[in-house]
N, C-alpha and C positions, 0 to 999 in steps of 0.2 A: 086401287087405294095404296097410295103410297107412304110406309113406313114415317111419321111423326107421333114425337111423343106428345102424349096427351096432356092435355091441363088443367087444373079444377078452380073456381074462384076460392079466395081464401078468405074464409068466414071468419068473426070473431066474435061473442058474446059480452055483450053491456048489462051491466044490473046497475040503475040507478031509482030509488024509493022502492027498493021488493018488486019491481018491473025487469023481467028480463026480453033483453029484445038482441037478436042476432042481424047483423049486417055484413057486408061486405067490408074489408079490412080495403080503407083507400090507398095507404101509402105502398100495397102488394097486391096488384088484383089479380095475379094470378100466380098458383104456386105449381110446380109439379108433380102429381103422386109419384105414391110408388108404383116400382116396374112390376107389371101384373105378369103371370106365365105366359103370356099369350104375344106380352110386348117383348118379353126375354127372346123367344123363340127366333123370332122377327129379327133383332138385333142382333142376334148368334151365326142366325144362318145370312146376315146381309152382310156381316162380318166376315164370315168363313168367305164367301163368293165374291167379295171384295178384294181379300189378300189372294186371291187366284190369279183376279184377274192385275191386278197389280204387279205380283210376281210375271209374268208372264211377258216373252221379247216380242216386239210384235213388229217392228221397223213401220212403215207408215202408216196411214189409214186410208186401208183398200182391203178388196169383196178378202184377197187372203187373209190378212190378220181378222177380218170379223169369223172367219170359218173357222180360224181357230182356236179364236175367243169361244163362239158358238160350243165347237165342241168340248172345251175343257171345262167349259161349266155343265153343260149335260150331261157330260161324265159324271162329277162329281153328283150331282141330283138324281141322277140311275142310283149310283152307289149307296146315297141316303134313302129311296127309293125302295129300291131290292133287300139293302137291310134290313129298314123296318119292318118287311115283309115277313121274313124269316126270325127275326131275333128279338121283334117287338117291342124298337124301341121307344117309346113313347113322346119322349121328349125333346127326337128329332124325324118323327114320323112325316114322310109326305103323305096323304090321302089320297086312293085311285086303285083303281083293279088293275089300270091303265098308266103308261108315262103320263100319255096326252091326259089324262084326268088331272094326274099327281102335279104336274111343272110343265113351263113351257121356258123359253129363252127367245127373245129376238134383239137381233142386232142389224145395223146395217141403214142405208140410204135408202131414204123412203119409210122406211119403218121405225127407226129409232132418230136416224142424223137427219139434218139438213146439209146442203152442197154447203152451205157456212161452216156448218161443225168440220168437214171435211178438211177446209183452208185452213182452222184455226186448229185444228189441232185436238181436237175433242172427241173421245169413242164413247157411245152411250149405249147403256148395254138394259134393255128391260129382261125383268126373270118372273115369271110368273109362279106363286107357289100355292099347294092347298094343303093349308098346316092342319085346315081344323075336320073341314070336309072334301069330298069329291069336286070337283069342278065349280069350287065356289076359291077364287083365286086372290090374291093377295101381289100387289105389285111391290118389287123393289128395283130400283133404278140405280144402277151403277153409271158412275163417271170416271173418267181416265182419260190424262194426259197422255198426248203419243204423236208420232210425225206425221206435219202435217202434208197434205197433196204438194 
């Protein structure tokens, strides 16, 4: 599941001759609901991982760059997972008794990218995190422009 903002129908109430009816507002079918705690956790983690990805010096879209990206993201996710186990930082916790139950990072040709992405200079990374239960992953997709092959 990729993180996307959830929307709910906008409802308004009309009163006419003592009868009350609820209708979907025709001029604005969707309104964005308030961000829940889980949405906030996902958004904050995505922003942090995206910031790490954008700051890396990578060169061209090669296996060496992919290994570097994977290493840096796994390093940060491991720190979050490890610290949550010892300090109980519930707002930043990744659930799982082992790292592979708490997170995974995928990047590379055949797993997250096609040959066309390499030539177009697009780096795609998929991060899966267990923010609520072990082995129940939320997928976060990250993108970055990089020197093409």
